[in-house]
VEXKE-161535 format. One record per residue (C-alpha): residue number from 1; residue in three letters; x, y, z. Coordinates in steps of 0.001 Angstrom, whole numbers. Layout:
BEGIN
(node NUM, ALA, (X, Y, Z))
...
END
This chain:
BEGIN
(node 1, MET, (93718, 104994, 92686))
(node 2, ASP, (90724, 103311, 95007))
(node 3, LEU, (88867, 106086, 97158))
(node 4, PRO, (90207, 107292, 100113))
(node 5, GLU, (88166, 106602, 102791))
(node 6, ASP, (90093, 107739, 105875))
(node 7, ILE, (94126, 108969, 106890))
(node 8, GLU, (95448, 108411, 109572))
(node 9, ILE, (99003, 109423, 111383))
(node 10, ASP, (100547, 107347, 113519))
(node 11, PRO, (101754, 109146, 116699))
(node 12, VAL, (104687, 107120, 117285))
(node 13, SER, (106338, 106066, 113990))
(node 14, GLY, (104914, 109310, 111953))
(node 15, ARG, (103564, 106572, 109646))
(node 16, VAL, (100694, 107718, 107299))
(node 17, TYR, (98407, 104847, 106790))
(node 18, LEU, (95817, 105110, 103864))
(node 19, ALA, (92469, 102902, 103934))
(node 20, LEU, (91156, 102524, 100375))
(node 21, THR, (87718, 101047, 99661))
(node 22, GLY, (86982, 98574, 97300))
(node 23, ASN, (86749, 98993, 93112))
(node 24, ARG, (84429, 96299, 91678))
(node 25, MET, (84501, 98474, 88328))
(node 26, ARG, (88772, 98713, 87649))
(node 27, ARG, (89466, 95594, 84860))
(node 28, ALA, (92197, 93056, 85480))
(node 29, ASP, (94300, 94795, 82617))
(node 30, GLU, (93932, 97982, 84602))
(node 31, ILE, (96028, 97430, 87372))
(node 32, ASP, (99447, 98518, 89146))
(node 33, PRO, (101985, 98469, 92183))
(node 34, THR, (99465, 100445, 94546))
(node 35, ASN, (96391, 99317, 92888))
(node 36, PRO, (97032, 95528, 92331))
(node 37, ARG, (93892, 93808, 91965))
(node 38, GLY, (91381, 94418, 89847))
(node 39, PRO, (88486, 94444, 90186))
(node 40, ASN, (88846, 94891, 94180))
(node 41, PRO, (85715, 94564, 96171))
(node 42, ALA, (87568, 94159, 99455))
(node 43, GLY, (90091, 97762, 99514))
(node 44, HIS, (93424, 97563, 100561))
(node 45, ILE, (95428, 99513, 103192))
(node 46, LEU, (98643, 101686, 102172))
(node 47, LYS, (101525, 102657, 104868))
(node 48, LEU, (102998, 105819, 103475))
(node 49, ILE, (106448, 106685, 104847))
(node 50, PRO, (107687, 110013, 104531))
(node 51, PRO, (111701, 110231, 104313))
(node 52, GLU, (114093, 111785, 107163))
(node 53, GLY, (114657, 115646, 106570))
(node 54, PRO, (117966, 117346, 107725))
(node 55, ASP, (117133, 117294, 111220))
(node 56, GLY, (115832, 113262, 111492))
(node 57, ALA, (113006, 113928, 111795))
(node 58, LEU, (109852, 112683, 109158))
(node 59, ASP, (109652, 115120, 106601))
(node 60, HIS, (105784, 115443, 106088))
(node 61, ALA, (106296, 117371, 103389))
(node 62, ALA, (108473, 116006, 101284))
(node 63, ASP, (107906, 115918, 98078))
(node 64, VAL, (108597, 112214, 97616))
(node 65, LEU, (107858, 108991, 99612))
(node 66, SER, (108091, 105158, 100336))
(node 67, TRP, (104894, 103013, 100259))
(node 68, GLU, (103957, 99605, 101612))
(node 69, MET, (100957, 97681, 100939))
(node 70, LEU, (100032, 97048, 104521))
(node 71, LEU, (97272, 95062, 103839))
(node 72, LEU, (95303, 93801, 100634))
(node 73, ALA, (91133, 93012, 102512))
(node 74, GLY, (88962, 89922, 101396))
END
């Protein structure tokens, strides 16, 4: 994964945003869903979505979460 530069939690939704810097060293054959571009000179932002716990609140300690590509820079 590209270098994480910042992690922020939205205080309203509880979702987690992960800013990843560019990676000019990744080759085109080294891509995957969370790192969709090789090389990746401009970086990207992922939105991490924790599952709901039994009380309906987001469980930030869960072992599994879903995610979305929020922004592919450049």
